[in-house]
PDBQT receptor file of N, H, CA, C and O in Angstrom, charges set to zero:
ATOM      1  N   MET A   1       1.951  -7.335  -2.924  1.00  0.00    +0.000 N 
ATOM      2  CA  MET A   1       0.563  -7.307  -2.522  1.00  0.00    +0.000 C 
ATOM      3  C   MET A   1      -0.250  -6.773  -3.699  1.00  0.00    +0.000 C 
ATOM      4  O   MET A   1       0.141  -5.815  -4.367  1.00  0.00    +0.000 OA
ATOM      5  N   THR A   2      -1.363  -7.403  -3.927  1.00  0.00    +0.000 N 
ATOM      6  H   THR A   2      -1.681  -8.181  -3.384  1.00  0.00    +0.000 HD
ATOM      7  CA  THR A   2      -2.239  -6.926  -4.991  1.00  0.00    +0.000 C 
ATOM      8  C   THR A   2      -3.143  -5.825  -4.444  1.00  0.00    +0.000 C 
ATOM      9  O   THR A   2      -3.338  -5.725  -3.233  1.00  0.00    +0.000 OA
ATOM     10  N   PRO A   3      -3.692  -5.002  -5.328  1.00  0.00    +0.000 N 
ATOM     11  CA  PRO A   3      -4.644  -4.000  -4.861  1.00  0.00    +0.000 C 
ATOM     12  C   PRO A   3      -5.821  -4.633  -4.110  1.00  0.00    +0.000 C 
ATOM     13  O   PRO A   3      -6.278  -4.079  -3.111  1.00  0.00    +0.000 OA
ATOM     14  N   ARG A   4      -6.313  -5.778  -4.575  1.00  0.00    +0.000 N 
ATOM     15  H   ARG A   4      -5.941  -6.228  -5.387  1.00  0.00    +0.000 HD
ATOM     16  CA  ARG A   4      -7.423  -6.459  -3.908  1.00  0.00    +0.000 C 
ATOM     17  C   ARG A   4      -7.031  -6.863  -2.489  1.00  0.00    +0.000 C 
ATOM     18  O   ARG A   4      -7.831  -6.721  -1.564  1.00  0.00    +0.000 OA
ATOM     19  N   GLU A   5      -5.807  -7.368  -2.308  1.00  0.00    +0.000 N 
ATOM     20  H   GLU A   5      -5.157  -7.484  -3.059  1.00  0.00    +0.000 HD
ATOM     21  CA  GLU A   5      -5.338  -7.746  -0.967  1.00  0.00    +0.000 C 
ATOM     22  C   GLU A   5      -5.268  -6.527  -0.055  1.00  0.00    +0.000 C 
ATOM     23  O   GLU A   5      -5.654  -6.603   1.112  1.00  0.00    +0.000 OA
ATOM     24  N   LEU A   6      -4.781  -5.411  -0.573  1.00  0.00    +0.000 N 
ATOM     25  H   LEU A   6      -4.468  -5.349  -1.521  1.00  0.00    +0.000 HD
ATOM     26  CA  LEU A   6      -4.725  -4.170   0.200  1.00  0.00    +0.000 C 
ATOM     27  C   LEU A   6      -6.132  -3.727   0.606  1.00  0.00    +0.000 C 
ATOM     28  O   LEU A   6      -6.382  -3.416   1.770  1.00  0.00    +0.000 OA
ATOM     29  N   ILE A   7      -7.032  -3.704  -0.352  1.00  0.00    +0.000 N 
ATOM     30  H   ILE A   7      -6.830  -3.957  -1.298  1.00  0.00    +0.000 HD
ATOM     31  CA  ILE A   7      -8.409  -3.276  -0.093  1.00  0.00    +0.000 C 
ATOM     32  C   ILE A   7      -9.047  -4.151   0.978  1.00  0.00    +0.000 C 
ATOM     33  O   ILE A   7      -9.683  -3.641   1.900  1.00  0.00    +0.000 OA
ATOM     34  N   ASP A   8      -8.882  -5.457   0.864  1.00  0.00    +0.000 N 
ATOM     35  H   ASP A   8      -8.366  -5.871   0.115  1.00  0.00    +0.000 HD
ATOM     36  CA  ASP A   8      -9.453  -6.376   1.853  1.00  0.00    +0.000 C 
ATOM     37  C   ASP A   8      -8.814  -6.187   3.229  1.00  0.00    +0.000 C 
ATOM     38  O   ASP A   8      -9.498  -6.242   4.252  1.00  0.00    +0.000 OA
ATOM     39  N   ARG A   9      -7.527  -5.967   3.245  1.00  0.00    +0.000 N 
ATOM     40  H   ARG A   9      -6.972  -5.922   2.415  1.00  0.00    +0.000 HD
ATOM     41  CA  ARG A   9      -6.792  -5.846   4.516  1.00  0.00    +0.000 C 
ATOM     42  C   ARG A   9      -7.174  -4.606   5.315  1.00  0.00    +0.000 C 
ATOM     43  O   ARG A   9      -7.235  -4.650   6.543  1.00  0.00    +0.000 OA
ATOM     44  N   VAL A  10      -7.431  -3.500   4.620  1.00  0.00    +0.000 N 
ATOM     45  H   VAL A  10      -7.381  -3.464   3.621  1.00  0.00    +0.000 HD
ATOM     46  CA  VAL A  10      -7.699  -2.245   5.335  1.00  0.00    +0.000 C 
ATOM     47  C   VAL A  10      -9.183  -1.943   5.498  1.00  0.00    +0.000 C 
ATOM     48  O   VAL A  10      -9.540  -0.978   6.175  1.00  0.00    +0.000 OA
ATOM     49  N   GLY A  11     -10.049  -2.742   4.896  1.00  0.00    +0.000 N 
ATOM     50  H   GLY A  11      -9.759  -3.525   4.346  1.00  0.00    +0.000 HD
ATOM     51  CA  GLY A  11     -11.472  -2.567   5.128  1.00  0.00    +0.000 C 
ATOM     52  C   GLY A  11     -12.272  -1.967   4.001  1.00  0.00    +0.000 C 
ATOM     53  O   GLY A  11     -13.404  -1.530   4.212  1.00  0.00    +0.000 OA
ATOM     54  N   GLY A  12     -11.712  -1.935   2.809  1.00  0.00    +0.000 N 
ATOM     55  H   GLY A  12     -10.793  -2.290   2.638  1.00  0.00    +0.000 HD
ATOM     56  CA  GLY A  12     -12.487  -1.484   1.662  1.00  0.00    +0.000 C 
ATOM     57  C   GLY A  12     -11.783  -0.451   0.808  1.00  0.00    +0.000 C 
ATOM     58  O   GLY A  12     -10.863   0.238   1.250  1.00  0.00    +0.000 OA
ATOM     59  N   ALA A  13     -12.246  -0.366  -0.431  1.00  0.00    +0.000 N 
ATOM     60  H   ALA A  13     -12.993  -0.925  -0.789  1.00  0.00    +0.000 HD
ATOM     61  CA  ALA A  13     -11.654   0.579  -1.379  1.00  0.00    +0.000 C 
ATOM     62  C   ALA A  13     -11.868   2.020  -0.938  1.00  0.00    +0.000 C 
ATOM     63  O   ALA A  13     -11.008   2.872  -1.161  1.00  0.00    +0.000 OA
ATOM     64  N   SER A  14     -13.007   2.297  -0.315  1.00  0.00    +0.000 N 
ATOM     65  H   SER A  14     -13.705   1.605  -0.134  1.00  0.00    +0.000 HD
ATOM     66  CA  SER A  14     -13.261   3.674   0.112  1.00  0.00    +0.000 C 
ATOM     67  C   SER A  14     -12.315   4.101   1.229  1.00  0.00    +0.000 C 
ATOM     68  O   SER A  14     -11.988   5.282   1.340  1.00  0.00    +0.000 OA
ATOM     69  N   VAL A  15     -11.871   3.158   2.055  1.00  0.00    +0.000 N 
ATOM     70  H   VAL A  15     -12.137   2.199   1.965  1.00  0.00    +0.000 HD
ATOM     71  CA  VAL A  15     -10.906   3.454   3.123  1.00  0.00    +0.000 C 
ATOM     72  C   VAL A  15      -9.561   3.828   2.498  1.00  0.00    +0.000 C 
ATOM     73  O   VAL A  15      -8.929   4.801   2.909  1.00  0.00    +0.000 OA
ATOM     74  N   VAL A  16      -9.135   3.057   1.514  1.00  0.00    +0.000 N 
ATOM     75  H   VAL A  16      -9.649   2.267   1.180  1.00  0.00    +0.000 HD
ATOM     76  CA  VAL A  16      -7.887   3.356   0.808  1.00  0.00    +0.000 C 
ATOM     77  C   VAL A  16      -7.997   4.716   0.115  1.00  0.00    +0.000 C 
ATOM     78  O   VAL A  16      -7.110   5.562   0.232  1.00  0.00    +0.000 OA
ATOM     79  N   ALA A  17      -9.089   4.906  -0.599  1.00  0.00    +0.000 N 
ATOM     80  H   ALA A  17      -9.810   4.219  -0.693  1.00  0.00    +0.000 HD
ATOM     81  CA  ALA A  17      -9.288   6.155  -1.347  1.00  0.00    +0.000 C 
ATOM     82  C   ALA A  17      -9.278   7.372  -0.437  1.00  0.00    +0.000 C 
ATOM     83  O   ALA A  17      -8.665   8.388  -0.764  1.00  0.00    +0.000 OA
ATOM     84  N   LYS A  18      -9.949   7.277   0.695  1.00  0.00    +0.000 N 
ATOM     85  H   LYS A  18     -10.447   6.452   0.961  1.00  0.00    +0.000 HD
ATOM     86  CA  LYS A  18     -10.001   8.412   1.623  1.00  0.00    +0.000 C 
ATOM     87  C   LYS A  18      -8.601   8.748   2.142  1.00  0.00    +0.000 C 
ATOM     88  O   LYS A  18      -8.241   9.920   2.249  1.00  0.00    +0.000 OA
ATOM     89  N   ALA A  19      -7.817   7.722   2.462  1.00  0.00    +0.000 N 
ATOM     90  H   ALA A  19      -8.109   6.770   2.374  1.00  0.00    +0.000 HD
ATOM     91  CA  ALA A  19      -6.459   7.945   2.967  1.00  0.00    +0.000 C 
ATOM     92  C   ALA A  19      -5.567   8.606   1.919  1.00  0.00    +0.000 C 
ATOM     93  O   ALA A  19      -4.638   9.339   2.259  1.00  0.00    +0.000 OA
ATOM     94  N   LEU A  20      -5.854   8.343   0.644  1.00  0.00    +0.000 N 
ATOM     95  H   LEU A  20      -6.608   7.748   0.368  1.00  0.00    +0.000 HD
ATOM     96  CA  LEU A  20      -5.014   8.873  -0.433  1.00  0.00    +0.000 C 
ATOM     97  C   LEU A  20      -5.588  10.131  -1.079  1.00  0.00    +0.000 C 
ATOM     98  O   LEU A  20      -4.911  10.791  -1.867  1.00  0.00    +0.000 OA
ATOM     99  N   GLY A  21      -6.822  10.458  -0.749  1.00  0.00    +0.000 N 
ATOM    100  H   GLY A  21      -7.371   9.921  -0.108  1.00  0.00    +0.000 HD
ATOM    101  CA  GLY A  21      -7.450  11.629  -1.348  1.00  0.00    +0.000 C 
ATOM    102  C   GLY A  21      -7.799  11.436  -2.810  1.00  0.00    +0.000 C 
ATOM    103  O   GLY A  21      -7.698  12.364  -3.613  1.00  0.00    +0.000 OA
ATOM    104  N   VAL A  22      -8.215  10.211  -3.153  1.00  0.00    +0.000 N 
ATOM    105  H   VAL A  22      -8.297   9.458  -2.501  1.00  0.00    +0.000 HD
ATOM    106  CA  VAL A  22      -8.610   9.922  -4.532  1.00  0.00    +0.000 C 
ATOM    107  C   VAL A  22     -10.069   9.466  -4.550  1.00  0.00    +0.000 C 
ATOM    108  O   VAL A  22     -10.656   9.208  -3.500  1.00  0.00    +0.000 OA
ATOM    109  N   CYS A  23     -10.638   9.370  -5.723  1.00  0.00    +0.000 N 
ATOM    110  H   CYS A  23     -10.161   9.579  -6.576  1.00  0.00    +0.000 HD
ATOM    111  CA  CYS A  23     -12.007   8.894  -5.893  1.00  0.00    +0.000 C 
ATOM    112  C   CYS A  23     -12.126   7.476  -5.324  1.00  0.00    +0.000 C 
ATOM    113  O   CYS A  23     -11.187   6.685  -5.419  1.00  0.00    +0.000 OA
ATOM    114  N   ARG A  24     -13.262   7.166  -4.742  1.00  0.00    +0.000 N 
ATOM    115  H   ARG A  24     -14.024   7.809  -4.664  1.00  0.00    +0.000 HD
ATOM    116  CA  ARG A  24     -13.413   5.884  -4.049  1.00  0.00    +0.000 C 
ATOM    117  C   ARG A  24     -13.285   4.676  -4.959  1.00  0.00    +0.000 C 
ATOM    118  O   ARG A  24     -13.020   3.574  -4.478  1.00  0.00    +0.000 OA
ATOM    119  N   THR A  25     -13.465   4.851  -6.256  1.00  0.00    +0.000 N 
ATOM    120  H   THR A  25     -13.681   5.746  -6.647  1.00  0.00    +0.000 HD
ATOM    121  CA  THR A  25     -13.334   3.717  -7.173  1.00  0.00    +0.000 C 
ATOM    122  C   THR A  25     -11.910   3.523  -7.691  1.00  0.00    +0.000 C 
ATOM    123  O   THR A  25     -11.584   2.476  -8.250  1.00  0.00    +0.000 OA
ATOM    124  N   THR A  26     -11.078   4.523  -7.505  1.00  0.00    +0.000 N 
ATOM    125  H   THR A  26     -11.343   5.373  -7.050  1.00  0.00    +0.000 HD
ATOM    126  CA  THR A  26      -9.722   4.467  -8.051  1.00  0.00    +0.000 C 
ATOM    127  C   THR A  26      -8.945   3.222  -7.621  1.00  0.00    +0.000 C 
ATOM    128  O   THR A  26      -8.376   2.560  -8.489  1.00  0.00    +0.000 OA
ATOM    129  N   PRO A  27      -8.887   2.863  -6.336  1.00  0.00    +0.000 N 
ATOM    130  CA  PRO A  27      -8.114   1.670  -5.966  1.00  0.00    +0.000 C 
ATOM    131  C   PRO A  27      -8.611   0.380  -6.624  1.00  0.00    +0.000 C 
ATOM    132  O   PRO A  27      -7.828  -0.547  -6.833  1.00  0.00    +0.000 OA
ATOM    133  N   MET A  28      -9.884   0.315  -6.948  1.00  0.00    +0.000 N 
ATOM    134  H   MET A  28     -10.520   1.068  -6.779  1.00  0.00    +0.000 HD
ATOM    135  CA  MET A  28     -10.420  -0.884  -7.598  1.00  0.00    +0.000 C 
ATOM    136  C   MET A  28      -9.979  -1.001  -9.054  1.00  0.00    +0.000 C 
ATOM    137  O   MET A  28     -10.062  -2.079  -9.642  1.00  0.00    +0.000 OA
ATOM    138  N   LEU A  29      -9.516   0.093  -9.633  1.00  0.00    +0.000 N 
ATOM    139  H   LEU A  29      -9.449   0.969  -9.156  1.00  0.00    +0.000 HD
ATOM    140  CA  LEU A  29      -9.082   0.090 -11.029  1.00  0.00    +0.000 C 
ATOM    141  C   LEU A  29      -7.603  -0.262 -11.195  1.00  0.00    +0.000 C 
ATOM    142  O   LEU A  29      -7.151  -0.548 -12.304  1.00  0.00    +0.000 OA
ATOM    143  N   TRP A  30      -6.854  -0.242 -10.096  1.00  0.00    +0.000 N 
ATOM    144  H   TRP A  30      -7.221  -0.010  -9.196  1.00  0.00    +0.000 HD
ATOM    145  CA  TRP A  30      -5.420  -0.529 -10.176  1.00  0.00    +0.000 C 
ATOM    146  C   TRP A  30      -5.157  -1.985 -10.556  1.00  0.00    +0.000 C 
ATOM    147  O   TRP A  30      -5.830  -2.894 -10.069  1.00  0.00    +0.000 OA
ATOM    148  N   LYS A  31      -4.185  -2.194 -11.419  1.00  0.00    +0.000 N 
ATOM    149  H   LYS A  31      -3.639  -1.456 -11.814  1.00  0.00    +0.000 HD
ATOM    150  CA  LYS A  31      -3.681  -3.543 -11.695  1.00  0.00    +0.000 C 
ATOM    151  C   LYS A  31      -2.568  -3.872 -10.697  1.00  0.00    +0.000 C 
ATOM    152  O   LYS A  31      -2.422  -5.014 -10.263  1.00  0.00    +0.000 OA
ATOM    153  N   LYS A  32      -1.787  -2.846 -10.345  1.00  0.00    +0.000 N 
ATOM    154  H   LYS A  32      -1.905  -1.918 -10.698  1.00  0.00    +0.000 HD
ATOM    155  CA  LYS A  32      -0.768  -2.914  -9.297  1.00  0.00    +0.000 C 
ATOM    156  C   LYS A  32      -0.890  -1.633  -8.481  1.00  0.00    +0.000 C 
ATOM    157  O   LYS A  32      -1.398  -0.625  -8.971  1.00  0.00    +0.000 OA
ATOM    158  N   ILE A  33      -0.430  -1.673  -7.256  1.00  0.00    +0.000 N 
ATOM    159  H   ILE A  33      -0.017  -2.492  -6.858  1.00  0.00    +0.000 HD
ATOM    160  CA  ILE A  33      -0.457  -0.476  -6.419  1.00  0.00    +0.000 C 
ATOM    161  C   ILE A  33       0.548   0.521  -6.997  1.00  0.00    +0.000 C 
ATOM    162  O   ILE A  33       1.724   0.187  -7.139  1.00  0.00    +0.000 OA
ATOM    163  N   PRO A  34       0.114   1.732  -7.330  1.00  0.00    +0.000 N 
ATOM    164  CA  PRO A  34       1.041   2.711  -7.897  1.00  0.00    +0.000 C 
ATOM    165  C   PRO A  34       2.148   3.066  -6.892  1.00  0.00    +0.000 C 
ATOM    166  O   PRO A  34       1.865   3.346  -5.727  1.00  0.00    +0.000 OA
ATOM    167  N   PRO A  35       3.390   3.052  -7.344  1.00  0.00    +0.000 N 
ATOM    168  CA  PRO A  35       4.498   3.309  -6.424  1.00  0.00    +0.000 C 
ATOM    169  C   PRO A  35       4.432   4.673  -5.748  1.00  0.00    +0.000 C 
ATOM    170  O   PRO A  35       4.895   4.816  -4.617  1.00  0.00    +0.000 OA
ATOM    171  N   HIS A  36       3.867   5.677  -6.414  1.00  0.00    +0.000 N 
ATOM    172  H   HIS A  36       3.491   5.560  -7.333  1.00  0.00    +0.000 HD
ATOM    173  CA  HIS A  36       3.810   7.004  -5.795  1.00  0.00    +0.000 C 
ATOM    174  C   HIS A  36       2.810   7.044  -4.637  1.00  0.00    +0.000 C 
ATOM    175  O   HIS A  36       2.832   7.991  -3.850  1.00  0.00    +0.000 OA
ATOM    176  N   HIS A  37       1.943   6.050  -4.514  1.00  0.00    +0.000 N 
ATOM    177  H   HIS A  37       1.925   5.282  -5.153  1.00  0.00    +0.000 HD
ATOM    178  CA  HIS A  37       1.017   5.988  -3.385  1.00  0.00    +0.000 C 
ATOM    179  C   HIS A  37       1.577   5.153  -2.214  1.00  0.00    +0.000 C 
ATOM    180  O   HIS A  37       1.033   5.197  -1.111  1.00  0.00    +0.000 OA
ATOM    181  N   CYS A  38       2.636   4.411  -2.449  1.00  0.00    +0.000 N 
ATOM    182  H   CYS A  38       3.077   4.375  -3.346  1.00  0.00    +0.000 HD
ATOM    183  CA  CYS A  38       3.169   3.524  -1.405  1.00  0.00    +0.000 C 
ATOM    184  C   CYS A  38       3.556   4.250  -0.115  1.00  0.00    +0.000 C 
ATOM    185  O   CYS A  38       3.218   3.757   0.962  1.00  0.00    +0.000 OA
ATOM    186  N   PRO A  39       4.245   5.393  -0.165  1.00  0.00    +0.000 N 
ATOM    187  CA  PRO A  39       4.582   6.068   1.098  1.00  0.00    +0.000 C 
ATOM    188  C   PRO A  39       3.342   6.472   1.911  1.00  0.00    +0.000 C 
ATOM    189  O   PRO A  39       3.338   6.342   3.135  1.00  0.00    +0.000 OA
ATOM    190  N   ALA A  40       2.308   6.953   1.245  1.00  0.00    +0.000 N 
ATOM    191  H   ALA A  40       2.311   7.058   0.251  1.00  0.00    +0.000 HD
ATOM    192  CA  ALA A  40       1.091   7.349   1.961  1.00  0.00    +0.000 C 
ATOM    193  C   ALA A  40       0.358   6.140   2.530  1.00  0.00    +0.000 C 
ATOM    194  O   ALA A  40      -0.175   6.207   3.638  1.00  0.00    +0.000 OA
ATOM    195  N   ILE A  41       0.325   5.049   1.796  1.00  0.00    +0.000 N 
ATOM    196  H   ILE A  41       0.758   4.995   0.896  1.00  0.00    +0.000 HD
ATOM    197  CA  ILE A  41      -0.305   3.822   2.293  1.00  0.00    +0.000 C 
ATOM    198  C   ILE A  41       0.473   3.300   3.484  1.00  0.00    +0.000 C 
ATOM    199  O   ILE A  41      -0.112   2.854   4.471  1.00  0.00    +0.000 OA
ATOM    200  N   GLU A  42       1.790   3.355   3.389  1.00  0.00    +0.000 N 
ATOM    201  H   GLU A  42       2.265   3.717   2.587  1.00  0.00    +0.000 HD
ATOM    202  CA  GLU A  42       2.648   2.914   4.489  1.00  0.00    +0.000 C 
ATOM    203  C   GLU A  42       2.361   3.724   5.756  1.00  0.00    +0.000 C 
ATOM    204  O   GLU A  42       2.239   3.152   6.839  1.00  0.00    +0.000 OA
ATOM    205  N   ARG A  43       2.252   5.042   5.629  1.00  0.00    +0.000 N 
ATOM    206  H   ARG A  43       2.351   5.506   4.749  1.00  0.00    +0.000 HD
ATOM    207  CA  ARG A  43       1.962   5.895   6.787  1.00  0.00    +0.000 C 
ATOM    208  C   ARG A  43       0.561   5.658   7.341  1.00  0.00    +0.000 C 
ATOM    209  O   ARG A  43       0.379   5.574   8.556  1.00  0.00    +0.000 OA
ATOM    210  N   ALA A  44      -0.421   5.551   6.463  1.00  0.00    +0.000 N 
ATOM    211  H   ALA A  44      -0.273   5.620   5.477  1.00  0.00    +0.000 HD
ATOM    212  CA  ALA A  44      -1.816   5.442   6.895  1.00  0.00    +0.000 C 
ATOM    213  C   ALA A  44      -2.153   4.088   7.514  1.00  0.00    +0.000 C 
ATOM    214  O   ALA A  44      -2.934   4.012   8.463  1.00  0.00    +0.000 OA
ATOM    215  N   PHE A  45      -1.570   3.030   6.982  1.00  0.00    +0.000 N 
ATOM    216  H   PHE A  45      -0.936   3.091   6.211  1.00  0.00    +0.000 HD
ATOM    217  CA  PHE A  45      -1.983   1.688   7.387  1.00  0.00    +0.000 C 
ATOM    218  C   PHE A  45      -0.866   0.842   7.990  1.00  0.00    +0.000 C 
ATOM    219  O   PHE A  45      -1.078  -0.322   8.330  1.00  0.00    +0.000 OA
ATOM    220  N   ASP A  46       0.322   1.428   8.122  1.00  0.00    +0.000 N 
ATOM    221  H   ASP A  46       0.494   2.374   7.846  1.00  0.00    +0.000 HD
ATOM    222  CA  ASP A  46       1.462   0.717   8.705  1.00  0.00    +0.000 C 
ATOM    223  C   ASP A  46       1.775  -0.584   7.955  1.00  0.00    +0.000 C 
ATOM    224  O   ASP A  46       2.077  -1.614   8.558  1.00  0.00    +0.000 OA
ATOM    225  N   ILE A  47       1.693  -0.503   6.640  1.00  0.00    +0.000 N 
ATOM    226  H   ILE A  47       1.447   0.333   6.150  1.00  0.00    +0.000 HD
ATOM    227  CA  ILE A  47       2.069  -1.626   5.782  1.00  0.00    +0.000 C 
ATOM    228  C   ILE A  47       3.334  -1.191   5.042  1.00  0.00    +0.000 C 
ATOM    229  O   ILE A  47       3.293  -0.235   4.268  1.00  0.00    +0.000 OA
ATOM    230  N   PRO A  48       4.444  -1.871   5.266  1.00  0.00    +0.000 N 
ATOM    231  CA  PRO A  48       5.706  -1.451   4.634  1.00  0.00    +0.000 C 
ATOM    232  C   PRO A  48       5.607  -1.442   3.108  1.00  0.00    +0.000 C 
ATOM    233  O   PRO A  48       4.987  -2.318   2.506  1.00  0.00    +0.000 OA
ATOM    234  N   ARG A  49       6.227  -0.441   2.504  1.00  0.00    +0.000 N 
ATOM    235  H   ARG A  49       6.730   0.271   2.993  1.00  0.00    +0.000 HD
ATOM    236  CA  ARG A  49       6.216  -0.342   1.041  1.00  0.00    +0.000 C 
ATOM    237  C   ARG A  49       6.856  -1.562   0.395  1.00  0.00    +0.000 C 
ATOM    238  O   ARG A  49       6.527  -1.916  -0.738  1.00  0.00    +0.000 OA
ATOM    239  N   GLU A  50       7.774  -2.206   1.120  1.00  0.00    +0.000 N 
ATOM    240  H   GLU A  50       8.040  -1.918   2.040  1.00  0.00    +0.000 HD
ATOM    241  CA  GLU A  50       8.403  -3.427   0.612  1.00  0.00    +0.000 C 
ATOM    242  C   GLU A  50       7.376  -4.556   0.479  1.00  0.00    +0.000 C 
ATOM    243  O   GLU A  50       7.515  -5.431  -0.376  1.00  0.00    +0.000 OA
ATOM    244  N   GLU A  51       6.360  -4.530   1.317  1.00  0.00    +0.000 N 
ATOM    245  H   GLU A  51       6.247  -3.819   2.011  1.00  0.00    +0.000 HD
ATOM    246  CA  GLU A  51       5.283  -5.516   1.238  1.00  0.00    +0.000 C 
ATOM    247  C   GLU A  51       4.281  -5.135   0.147  1.00  0.00    +0.000 C 
ATOM    248  O   GLU A  51       3.724  -6.004  -0.524  1.00  0.00    +0.000 OA
ATOM    249  N   LEU A  52       4.058  -3.840  -0.024  1.00  0.00    +0.000 N 
ATOM    250  H   LEU A  52       4.511  -3.134   0.521  1.00  0.00    +0.000 HD
ATOM    251  CA  LEU A  52       3.123  -3.367  -1.037  1.00  0.00    +0.000 C 
ATOM    252  C   LEU A  52       3.640  -3.645  -2.442  1.00  0.00    +0.000 C 
ATOM    253  O   LEU A  52       2.901  -4.132  -3.298  1.00  0.00    +0.000 OA
ATOM    254  N   ARG A  53       4.905  -3.336  -2.673  1.00  0.00    +0.000 N 
ATOM    255  H   ARG A  53       5.505  -2.940  -1.978  1.00  0.00    +0.000 HD
ATOM    256  CA  ARG A  53       5.512  -3.499  -3.999  1.00  0.00    +0.000 C 
ATOM    257  C   ARG A  53       6.923  -4.072  -3.865  1.00  0.00    +0.000 C 
ATOM    258  O   ARG A  53       7.902  -3.350  -4.054  1.00  0.00    +0.000 OA
ATOM    259  N   PRO A  54       7.038  -5.365  -3.539  1.00  0.00    +0.000 N 
ATOM    260  CA  PRO A  54       8.372  -5.958  -3.389  1.00  0.00    +0.000 C 
ATOM    261  C   PRO A  54       9.186  -5.950  -4.682  1.00  0.00    +0.000 C 
ATOM    262  O   PRO A  54      10.407  -6.102  -4.647  1.00  0.00    +0.000 OA
ATOM    263  N   ASP A  55       8.520  -5.774  -5.815  1.00  0.00    +0.000 N 
ATOM    264  H   ASP A  55       7.528  -5.650  -5.844  1.00  0.00    +0.000 HD
ATOM    265  CA  ASP A  55       9.242  -5.691  -7.084  1.00  0.00    +0.000 C 
ATOM    266  C   ASP A  55       9.990  -4.369  -7.229  1.00  0.00    +0.000 C 
ATOM    267  O   ASP A  55      10.905  -4.265  -8.046  1.00  0.00    +0.000 OA
ATOM    268  N   LEU A  56       9.613  -3.362  -6.449  1.00  0.00    +0.000 N 
ATOM    269  H   LEU A  56       8.870  -3.447  -5.786  1.00  0.00    +0.000 HD
ATOM    270  CA  LEU A  56      10.243  -2.045  -6.545  1.00  0.00    +0.000 C 
ATOM    271  C   LEU A  56      11.038  -1.652  -5.309  1.00  0.00    +0.000 C 
ATOM    272  O   LEU A  56      12.045  -0.952  -5.413  1.00  0.00    +0.000 OA
ATOM    273  N   PHE A  57      10.592  -2.096  -4.146  1.00  0.00    +0.000 N 
ATOM    274  H   PHE A  57       9.773  -2.664  -4.062  1.00  0.00    +0.000 HD
ATOM    275  CA  PHE A  57      11.217  -1.683  -2.899  1.00  0.00    +0.000 C 
ATOM    276  C   PHE A  57      11.818  -2.887  -2.200  1.00  0.00    +0.000 C 
ATOM    277  O   PHE A  57      11.172  -3.925  -2.058  1.00  0.00    +0.000 OA
ATOM    278  N   GLN A  58      13.061  -2.740  -1.765  1.00  0.00    +0.000 N 
ATOM    279  H   GLN A  58      13.586  -1.897  -1.880  1.00  0.00    +0.000 HD
ATOM    280  CA  GLN A  58      13.773  -3.794  -1.062  1.00  0.00    +0.000 C 
ATOM    281  C   GLN A  58      13.980  -3.393   0.387  1.00  0.00    +0.000 C 
ATOM    282  O   GLN A  58      14.264  -2.231   0.678  1.00  0.00    +0.000 OA
ATOM    283  N   ARG A  59      13.843  -4.331   1.278  1.00  0.00    +0.000 N 
ATOM    284  H   ARG A  59      13.612  -5.275   1.041  1.00  0.00    +0.000 HD
ATOM    285  CA  ARG A  59      14.108  -4.066   2.696  1.00  0.00    +0.000 C 
ATOM    286  C   ARG A  59      15.624  -4.034   2.879  1.00  0.00    +0.000 C 
ATOM    287  O   ARG A  59      16.323  -4.980   2.515  1.00  0.00    +0.000 OA
ATOM    288  N   SER A  60      16.119  -2.943   3.442  1.00  0.00    +0.000 N 
ATOM    289  H   SER A  60      15.551  -2.175   3.737  1.00  0.00    +0.000 HD
ATOM    290  CA  SER A  60      17.554  -2.833   3.684  1.00  0.00    +0.000 C 
ATOM    291  C   SER A  60      17.867  -3.329   5.087  1.00  0.00    +0.000 C 
ATOM    292  O   SER A  60      16.971  -3.356   5.930  1.00  0.00    +0.000 OA
ATOM    293  N   PRO A  61      19.107  -3.723   5.368  1.00  0.00    +0.000 N 
ATOM    294  CA  PRO A  61      19.454  -4.202   6.715  1.00  0.00    +0.000 C 
ATOM    295  C   PRO A  61      19.133  -3.170   7.803  1.00  0.00    +0.000 C 
ATOM    296  O   PRO A  61      18.807  -3.553   8.927  1.00  0.00    +0.000 OA
ATOM    297  N   ALA A  62      19.217  -1.892   7.498  1.00  0.00    +0.000 N 
ATOM    298  H   ALA A  62      19.482  -1.582   6.585  1.00  0.00    +0.000 HD
ATOM    299  CA  ALA A  62      18.899  -0.851   8.489  1.00  0.00    +0.000 C 
ATOM    300  C   ALA A  62      17.418  -0.848   8.842  1.00  0.00    +0.000 C 
ATOM    301  O   ALA A  62      17.038  -0.402   9.924  1.00  0.00    +0.000 OA
ATOM    302  N   ASN A  63      16.576  -1.346   7.932  1.00  0.00    +0.000 N 
ATOM    303  H   ASN A  63      16.885  -1.709   7.052  1.00  0.00    +0.000 HD
ATOM    304  CA  ASN A  63      15.131  -1.380   8.164  1.00  0.00    +0.000 C 
ATOM    305  C   ASN A  63      14.674  -2.671   8.827  1.00  0.00    +0.000 C 
ATOM    306  O   ASN A  63      13.508  -2.788   9.206  1.00  0.00    +0.000 OA
ATOM    307  N   GLU A  64      15.562  -3.633   8.974  1.00  0.00    +0.000 N 
ATOM    308  H   GLU A  64      16.509  -3.538   8.666  1.00  0.00    +0.000 HD
ATOM    309  CA  GLU A  64      15.200  -4.923   9.562  1.00  0.00    +0.000 C 
ATOM    310  C   GLU A  64      14.951  -4.759  11.054  1.00  0.00    +0.000 C 
ATOM    311  O   GLU A  64      15.684  -4.031  11.723  1.00  0.00    +0.000 OA
ATOM    312  N   PRO A  65      13.934  -5.423  11.585  1.00  0.00    +0.000 N 
ATOM    313  CA  PRO A  65      13.729  -5.396  13.027  1.00  0.00    +0.000 C 
ATOM    314  C   PRO A  65      14.847  -6.115  13.762  1.00  0.00    +0.000 C 
ATOM    315  O   PRO A  65      15.414  -7.077  13.244  1.00  0.00    +0.000 OA
ATOM    316  N   ALA A  66      15.164  -5.665  14.946  1.00  0.00    +0.000 N 
ATOM    317  H   ALA A  66      14.703  -4.884  15.368  1.00  0.00    +0.000 HD
ATOM    318  CA  ALA A  66      16.218  -6.300  15.724  1.00  0.00    +0.000 C 
ATOM    319  C   ALA A  66      15.799  -7.716  16.106  1.00  0.00    +0.000 C 
ATOM    320  O   ALA A  66      14.645  -7.964  16.455  1.00  0.00    +0.000 OA
ATOM    321  N   ALA A  67      16.749  -8.634  16.034  1.00  0.00    +0.000 N 
ATOM    322  H   ALA A  67      17.686  -8.433  15.751  1.00  0.00    +0.000 HD
ATOM    323  CA  ALA A  67      16.437 -10.053  16.341  1.00  0.00    +0.000 C 
ATOM    324  C   ALA A  67      16.532 -10.319  17.821  1.00  0.00    +0.000 C 
ATOM    325  O   ALA A  67      16.306 -11.446  18.262  1.00  0.00    +0.000 OA
TER     326      ALA A  67
C-alpha cells in the first residue's frame, strides 16, 4: 500500500498523523510507509501490516482467517 492509498482509505493525512502522534504533514512526505509505524497503523485502522508493507511483512499460516 502506498502512503497515498493509506491516507485516502482512512480519511486524510491528519487522521493518520493524529493516530501516530506526528505532524499532520508527515504522512504526505513518505515515499513508503515506515515499518516502525505499521503496528500502530494496524491497531488504529485495522489494516494488517502485511497489507501496508507486503515487501517486509508476510502473512503466516497462523494469521490466516479460518476457511
